[in-house]
A tleap script that builds the chain and sets N, CA, C and O, in Angstrom:
source leaprc.protein.ff14SB
mol = sequence {
  NMET ARG LYS ILE ALA VAL ALA ALA ILE MET
  LEU ALA GLY LEU LEU LEU PRO ALA HIE ALA
  GLN GLN GLY LYS TYR ASP ALA GLU ASP ALA
  ALA LYS LYS ARG ASP ALA GLU THR LEU ASP
  LYS GLN TYR LYS THR ILE LEU GLN LEU THR
  ASP LYS THR THR PRO THR LYS THR ASP PRO
  TRP GLN ASN MET ARG GLY THR GLN ASN GLU
  PRO PRO LYS PRO ARG LYS CASN
}
set mol.1.N position { -78.482 204.738 -140.612 }
set mol.1.CA position { -77.454 205.735 -140.774 }
set mol.1.C position { -77.991 206.961 -141.498 }
set mol.1.O position { -77.609 208.094 -141.205 }
set mol.2.N position { -78.870 206.714 -142.433 }
set mol.2.CA position { -79.442 207.804 -143.218 }
set mol.2.C position { -80.307 208.719 -142.336 }
set mol.2.O position { -80.335 209.934 -142.528 }
set mol.3.N position { -81.013 208.114 -141.363 }
set mol.3.CA position { -81.867 208.896 -140.459 }
set mol.3.C position { -81.023 209.830 -139.590 }
set mol.3.O position { -81.407 210.970 -139.328 }
set mol.4.N position { -79.877 209.331 -139.154 }
set mol.4.CA position { -79.001 210.147 -138.309 }
set mol.4.C position { -78.445 211.321 -139.106 }
set mol.4.O position { -78.363 212.436 -138.589 }
set mol.5.N position { -78.064 211.083 -140.351 }
set mol.5.CA position { -77.531 212.151 -141.188 }
set mol.5.C position { -78.595 213.213 -141.464 }
set mol.5.O position { -78.296 214.407 -141.432 }
set mol.6.N position { -79.823 212.794 -141.733 }
set mol.6.CA position { -80.911 213.745 -141.972 }
set mol.6.C position { -81.210 214.531 -140.700 }
set mol.6.O position { -81.433 215.740 -140.756 }
set mol.7.N position { -81.216 213.857 -139.563 }
set mol.7.CA position { -81.472 214.538 -138.290 }
set mol.7.C position { -80.372 215.556 -137.992 }
set mol.7.O position { -80.659 216.644 -137.493 }
set mol.8.N position { -79.126 215.217 -138.290 }
set mol.8.CA position { -78.024 216.144 -138.046 }
set mol.8.C position { -78.128 217.361 -138.953 }
set mol.8.O position { -77.867 218.481 -138.513 }
set mol.9.N position { -78.501 217.166 -140.194 }
set mol.9.CA position { -78.652 218.295 -141.116 }
set mol.9.C position { -79.806 219.190 -140.684 }
set mol.9.O position { -79.703 220.415 -140.755 }
set mol.10.N position { -80.901 218.589 -140.239 }
set mol.10.CA position { -82.052 219.388 -139.775 }
set mol.10.C position { -81.690 220.171 -138.510 }
set mol.10.O position { -82.078 221.329 -138.356 }
set mol.11.N position { -80.954 219.535 -137.622 }
set mol.11.CA position { -80.541 220.212 -136.395 }
set mol.11.C position { -79.608 221.377 -136.717 }
set mol.11.O position { -79.734 222.452 -136.131 }
set mol.12.N position { -78.686 221.175 -137.633 }
set mol.12.CA position { -77.785 222.255 -138.034 }
set mol.12.C position { -78.569 223.380 -138.706 }
set mol.12.O position { -78.253 224.555 -138.515 }
set mol.13.N position { -79.567 223.037 -139.474 }
set mol.13.CA position { -80.408 224.044 -140.117 }
set mol.13.C position { -81.189 224.872 -139.114 }
set mol.13.O position { -81.450 226.051 -139.353 }
set mol.14.N position { -81.565 224.272 -137.995 }
set mol.14.CA position { -82.284 225.015 -136.960 }
set mol.14.C position { -81.346 225.890 -136.127 }
set mol.14.O position { -81.755 226.949 -135.650 }
set mol.15.N position { -80.123 225.471 -135.951 }
set mol.15.CA position { -79.190 226.210 -135.101 }
set mol.15.C position { -78.526 227.377 -135.813 }
set mol.15.O position { -78.154 228.349 -135.156 }
set mol.16.N position { -78.366 227.322 -137.101 }
set mol.16.CA position { -77.682 228.395 -137.818 }
set mol.16.C position { -78.403 229.740 -137.724 }
set mol.16.O position { -77.732 230.746 -137.491 }
set mol.17.N position { -79.728 229.824 -137.889 }
set mol.17.CA position { -80.373 231.142 -137.736 }
set mol.17.C position { -80.230 231.710 -136.319 }
set mol.17.O position { -80.075 232.919 -136.147 }
set mol.18.N position { -80.280 230.850 -135.324 }
set mol.18.CA position { -80.125 231.325 -133.949 }
set mol.18.C position { -78.719 231.847 -133.721 }
set mol.18.O position { -78.533 232.832 -133.006 }
set mol.19.N position { -77.749 231.214 -134.306 }
set mol.19.CA position { -76.364 231.660 -134.176 }
set mol.19.C position { -76.145 232.983 -134.903 }
set mol.19.O position { -75.357 233.814 -134.451 }
set mol.20.N position { -76.818 233.181 -135.999 }
set mol.20.CA position { -76.649 234.399 -136.785 }
set mol.20.C position { -77.257 235.611 -136.086 }
set mol.20.O position { -76.825 236.736 -136.341 }
set mol.21.N position { -78.232 235.421 -135.225 }
set mol.21.CA position { -78.912 236.543 -134.579 }
set mol.21.C position { -78.163 237.062 -133.362 }
set mol.21.O position { -78.525 238.120 -132.847 }
set mol.22.N position { -77.168 236.393 -132.894 }
set mol.22.CA position { -76.491 236.801 -131.669 }
set mol.22.C position { -75.729 238.110 -131.813 }
set mol.22.O position { -75.587 238.818 -130.816 }
set mol.23.N position { -75.237 238.471 -132.971 }
set mol.23.CA position { -74.421 239.661 -133.119 }
set mol.23.C position { -75.188 240.935 -133.365 }
set mol.23.O position { -74.563 241.994 -133.421 }
set mol.24.N position { -76.499 240.911 -133.515 }
set mol.24.CA position { -77.282 242.093 -133.871 }
set mol.24.C position { -77.429 243.097 -132.742 }
set mol.24.O position { -77.617 244.283 -133.016 }
set mol.25.N position { -77.356 242.692 -131.527 }
set mol.25.CA position { -77.745 243.547 -130.417 }
set mol.25.C position { -76.571 244.183 -129.690 }
set mol.25.O position { -76.745 244.642 -128.561 }
set mol.26.N position { -75.393 244.230 -130.280 }
set mol.26.CA position { -74.231 244.810 -129.614 }
set mol.26.C position { -74.384 246.312 -129.393 }
set mol.26.O position { -74.024 246.807 -128.325 }
set mol.27.N position { -74.904 247.045 -130.365 }
set mol.27.CA position { -75.071 248.497 -130.226 }
set mol.27.C position { -76.106 248.818 -129.161 }
set mol.27.O position { -75.926 249.747 -128.373 }
set mol.28.N position { -77.187 248.053 -129.136 }
set mol.28.CA position { -78.218 248.297 -128.128 }
set mol.28.C position { -77.703 247.957 -126.736 }
set mol.28.O position { -78.007 248.662 -125.774 }
set mol.29.N position { -76.926 246.886 -126.621 }
set mol.29.CA position { -76.367 246.518 -125.327 }
set mol.29.C position { -75.406 247.580 -124.821 }
set mol.29.O position { -75.388 247.887 -123.629 }
set mol.30.N position { -74.612 248.140 -125.713 }
set mol.30.CA position { -73.680 249.189 -125.308 }
set mol.30.C position { -74.439 250.432 -124.845 }
set mol.30.O position { -74.038 251.076 -123.875 }
set mol.31.N position { -75.527 250.771 -125.529 }
set mol.31.CA position { -76.327 251.931 -125.129 }
set mol.31.C position { -76.992 251.681 -123.777 }
set mol.31.O position { -77.046 252.580 -122.938 }
set mol.32.N position { -77.490 250.482 -123.564 }
set mol.32.CA position { -78.112 250.155 -122.277 }
set mol.32.C position { -77.085 250.193 -121.154 }
set mol.32.O position { -77.379 250.642 -120.046 }
set mol.33.N position { -75.885 249.722 -121.447 }
set mol.33.CA position { -74.828 249.734 -120.435 }
set mol.33.C position { -74.441 251.169 -120.096 }
set mol.33.O position { -74.245 251.499 -118.926 }
set mol.34.N position { -74.331 252.027 -121.118 }
set mol.34.CA position { -74.018 253.435 -120.887 }
set mol.34.C position { -75.111 254.097 -120.051 }
set mol.34.O position { -74.816 254.856 -119.128 }
set mol.35.N position { -76.376 253.809 -120.374 }
set mol.35.CA position { -77.484 254.384 -119.615 }
set mol.35.C position { -77.469 253.905 -118.168 }
set mol.35.O position { -77.743 254.676 -117.248 }
set mol.36.N position { -77.151 252.641 -117.975 }
set mol.36.CA position { -77.092 252.103 -116.618 }
set mol.36.C position { -75.969 252.751 -115.822 }
set mol.36.O position { -76.144 253.054 -114.642 }
set mol.37.N position { -74.824 252.967 -116.452 }
set mol.37.CA position { -73.716 253.624 -115.758 }
set mol.37.C position { -74.059 255.064 -115.405 }
set mol.37.O position { -73.717 255.535 -114.321 }
set mol.38.N position { -74.732 255.765 -116.310 }
set mol.38.CA position { -75.152 257.140 -116.040 }
set mol.38.C position { -76.138 257.175 -114.883 }
set mol.38.O position { -76.042 258.030 -114.003 }
set mol.39.N position { -77.079 256.253 -114.888 }
set mol.39.CA position { -78.065 256.192 -113.817 }
set mol.39.C position { -77.399 255.876 -112.481 }
set mol.39.O position { -77.779 256.442 -111.456 }
set mol.40.N position { -76.415 254.985 -112.476 }
set mol.40.CA position { -75.693 254.674 -111.245 }
set mol.40.C position { -74.937 255.890 -110.716 }
set mol.40.O position { -74.914 256.135 -109.510 }
set mol.41.N position { -74.321 256.648 -111.617 }
set mol.41.CA position { -73.604 257.854 -111.192 }
set mol.41.C position { -74.567 258.867 -110.587 }
set mol.41.O position { -74.266 259.479 -109.562 }
set mol.42.N position { -75.718 259.045 -111.214 }
set mol.42.CA position { -76.714 259.975 -110.689 }
set mol.42.C position { -77.213 259.521 -109.327 }
set mol.42.O position { -77.397 260.343 -108.429 }
set mol.43.N position { -77.432 258.233 -109.164 }
set mol.43.CA position { -77.906 257.690 -107.893 }
set mol.43.C position { -76.879 257.928 -106.789 }
set mol.43.O position { -77.232 258.338 -105.683 }
set mol.44.N position { -75.613 257.669 -107.093 }
set mol.44.CA position { -74.567 257.870 -106.092 }
set mol.44.C position { -74.419 259.339 -105.732 }
set mol.44.O position { -74.155 259.669 -104.576 }
set mol.45.N position { -74.588 260.230 -106.716 }
set mol.45.CA position { -74.511 261.658 -106.447 }
set mol.45.C position { -75.644 262.095 -105.527 }
set mol.45.O position { -75.427 262.857 -104.585 }
set mol.46.N position { -76.845 261.614 -105.799 }
set mol.46.CA position { -78.000 261.965 -104.960 }
set mol.46.C position { -77.808 261.423 -103.545 }
set mol.46.O position { -78.157 262.095 -102.574 }
set mol.47.N position { -77.265 260.231 -103.420 }
set mol.47.CA position { -77.020 259.688 -102.085 }
set mol.47.C position { -76.033 260.538 -101.309 }
set mol.47.O position { -76.185 260.710 -100.099 }
set mol.48.N position { -75.031 261.070 -101.979 }
set mol.48.CA position { -74.064 261.919 -101.294 }
set mol.48.C position { -74.670 263.258 -100.912 }
set mol.48.O position { -74.260 263.854 -99.916 }
set mol.49.N position { -75.632 263.742 -101.677 }
set mol.49.CA position { -76.234 265.040 -101.403 }
set mol.49.C position { -77.321 264.991 -100.335 }
set mol.49.O position { -77.686 266.029 -99.783 }
set mol.50.N position { -77.838 263.814 -100.037 }
set mol.50.CA position { -78.903 263.728 -99.046 }
set mol.50.C position { -78.362 264.093 -97.678 }
set mol.50.O position { -77.190 263.874 -97.373 }
set mol.51.N position { -79.224 264.643 -96.876 }
set mol.51.CA position { -78.840 265.069 -95.543 }
set mol.51.C position { -78.713 263.842 -94.643 }
set mol.51.O position { -79.683 263.114 -94.433 }
set mol.52.N position { -77.525 263.624 -94.121 }
set mol.52.CA position { -77.296 262.448 -93.291 }
set mol.52.C position { -77.495 262.737 -91.813 }
set mol.52.O position { -77.304 261.856 -90.975 }
set mol.53.N position { -77.881 263.973 -91.485 }
set mol.53.CA position { -78.071 264.312 -90.088 }
set mol.53.C position { -79.492 264.009 -89.623 }
set mol.53.O position { -79.769 264.058 -88.425 }
set mol.54.N position { -80.384 263.701 -90.540 }
set mol.54.CA position { -81.750 263.394 -90.134 }
set mol.54.C position { -81.772 262.053 -89.421 }
set mol.54.O position { -81.020 261.146 -89.778 }
set mol.55.N position { -82.611 261.923 -88.435 }
set mol.55.CA position { -82.650 260.655 -87.708 }
set mol.55.C position { -83.175 259.533 -88.608 }
set mol.55.O position { -84.112 259.713 -89.386 }
set mol.56.N position { -82.557 258.410 -88.474 }
set mol.56.CA position { -82.978 257.280 -89.304 }
set mol.56.C position { -84.179 256.577 -88.697 }
set mol.56.O position { -84.986 255.996 -89.422 }
set mol.57.N position { -84.306 256.623 -87.390 }
set mol.57.CA position { -85.445 255.977 -86.741 }
set mol.57.C position { -86.414 257.049 -86.265 }
set mol.57.O position { -86.046 257.938 -85.497 }
set mol.58.N position { -87.621 256.959 -86.717 }
set mol.58.CA position { -88.650 257.883 -86.261 }
set mol.58.C position { -89.747 257.091 -85.590 }
set mol.58.O position { -90.028 255.949 -85.955 }
set mol.59.N position { -90.353 257.705 -84.621 }
set mol.59.CA position { -91.435 257.066 -83.886 }
set mol.59.C position { -92.740 257.744 -84.279 }
set mol.59.O position { -92.987 258.878 -83.870 }
set mol.60.N position { -93.581 257.075 -85.065 }
set mol.60.CA position { -94.822 257.716 -85.490 }
set mol.60.C position { -95.813 257.927 -84.343 }
set mol.60.O position { -96.754 258.711 -84.472 }
set mol.61.N position { -95.607 257.238 -83.235 }
set mol.61.CA position { -96.531 257.354 -82.110 }
set mol.61.C position { -95.977 258.258 -81.012 }
set mol.61.O position { -96.482 258.235 -79.889 }
set mol.62.N position { -94.963 259.042 -81.306 }
set mol.62.CA position { -94.322 259.834 -80.259 }
set mol.62.C position { -95.267 260.859 -79.629 }
set mol.62.O position { -95.123 261.169 -78.446 }
set mol.63.N position { -96.210 261.382 -80.370 }
set mol.63.CA position { -97.134 262.365 -79.816 }
set mol.63.C position { -98.254 261.713 -79.023 }
set mol.63.O position { -98.938 262.394 -78.260 }
set mol.64.N position { -98.453 260.442 -79.179 }
set mol.64.CA position { -99.534 259.757 -78.486 }
set mol.64.C position { -99.119 259.304 -77.087 }
set mol.64.O position { -99.967 259.165 -76.205 }
set mol.65.N position { -97.847 259.076 -76.884 }
set mol.65.CA position { -97.371 258.621 -75.587 }
set mol.65.C position { -96.976 259.820 -74.736 }
set mol.65.O position { -96.557 260.857 -75.251 }
set mol.66.N position { -97.112 259.663 -73.474 }
set mol.66.CA position { -96.649 260.692 -72.555 }
set mol.66.C position { -95.190 260.456 -72.215 }
set mol.66.O position { -94.614 259.436 -72.594 }
set mol.67.N position { -94.598 261.395 -71.505 }
set mol.67.CA position { -93.228 261.199 -71.058 }
set mol.67.C position { -93.250 260.260 -69.861 }
set mol.67.O position { -94.313 259.799 -69.444 }
set mol.68.N position { -92.097 259.984 -69.320 }
set mol.68.CA position { -92.044 259.068 -68.177 }
set mol.68.C position { -92.716 259.680 -66.945 }
set mol.68.O position { -93.283 258.958 -66.125 }
set mol.69.N position { -92.656 260.996 -66.815 }
set mol.69.CA position { -93.264 261.659 -65.662 }
set mol.69.C position { -94.749 261.930 -65.890 }
set mol.69.O position { -95.501 262.083 -64.927 }
set mol.70.N position { -95.165 261.988 -67.104 }
set mol.70.CA position { -96.542 262.335 -67.446 }
set mol.70.C position { -97.305 261.067 -67.847 }
set mol.70.O position { -96.777 260.238 -68.589 }
set mol.71.N position { -98.532 260.912 -67.366 }
set mol.71.CA position { -99.294 259.724 -67.777 }
set mol.71.C position { -99.705 259.826 -69.251 }
set mol.71.O position { -99.766 260.930 -69.792 }
set mol.72.N position { -99.980 258.723 -69.891 }
set mol.72.CA position { -100.384 258.764 -71.306 }
set mol.72.C position { -101.701 259.506 -71.480 }
set mol.72.O position { -102.525 259.553 -70.567 }
set mol.73.N position { -101.891 260.087 -72.668 }
set mol.73.CA position { -103.104 260.835 -72.951 }
set mol.73.C position { -104.282 259.890 -73.064 }
set mol.73.O position { -104.136 258.782 -73.582 }
set mol.74.N position { -105.442 260.303 -72.591 }
set mol.74.CA position { -106.619 259.426 -72.705 }
set mol.74.C position { -107.075 259.309 -74.156 }
set mol.74.O position { -106.894 260.228 -74.955 }
set mol.75.N position { -107.659 258.184 -74.475 }
set mol.75.CA position { -108.168 257.969 -75.828 }
set mol.75.C position { -109.444 258.750 -76.037 }
set mol.75.O position { -110.232 258.957 -75.114 }
set mol.76.N position { -109.632 259.184 -77.282 }
set mol.76.CA position { -110.870 259.868 -77.641 }
set mol.76.C position { -111.748 258.844 -78.339 }
set mol.76.O position { -111.308 258.153 -79.257 }
set mol.77.N position { -112.976 258.756 -77.899 }
set mol.77.CA position { -113.914 257.799 -78.525 }
set mol.77.C position { -114.776 258.450 -79.513 }
set mol.77.O position { -115.616 257.793 -80.127 }
savepdb mol mol.pdb
quit
C-alpha cells in the first residue's frame, strides 16, 4: 500500500508542472490566429484580383506540332 501511495504522489508531482504550463501561450496563440486570419484575407483578395480569363490549360508543345492541314515540323539534329 505504501508503494502505491508513493507512486501516486510522484505521478502527481510530475503532472503538476505540465498542467501549470498550459496557460502561458494564450497571447501567442491569439497573435498567431490573428496573423493567420490576416493572411487568409490577403490570399482571398489576391485570388479575386487574378485574371480569370487566362486559359487554364496550356500546351507547351503547341509550336512544335503542325496544324491538321500542315505536316509536323521536322526535327533538328
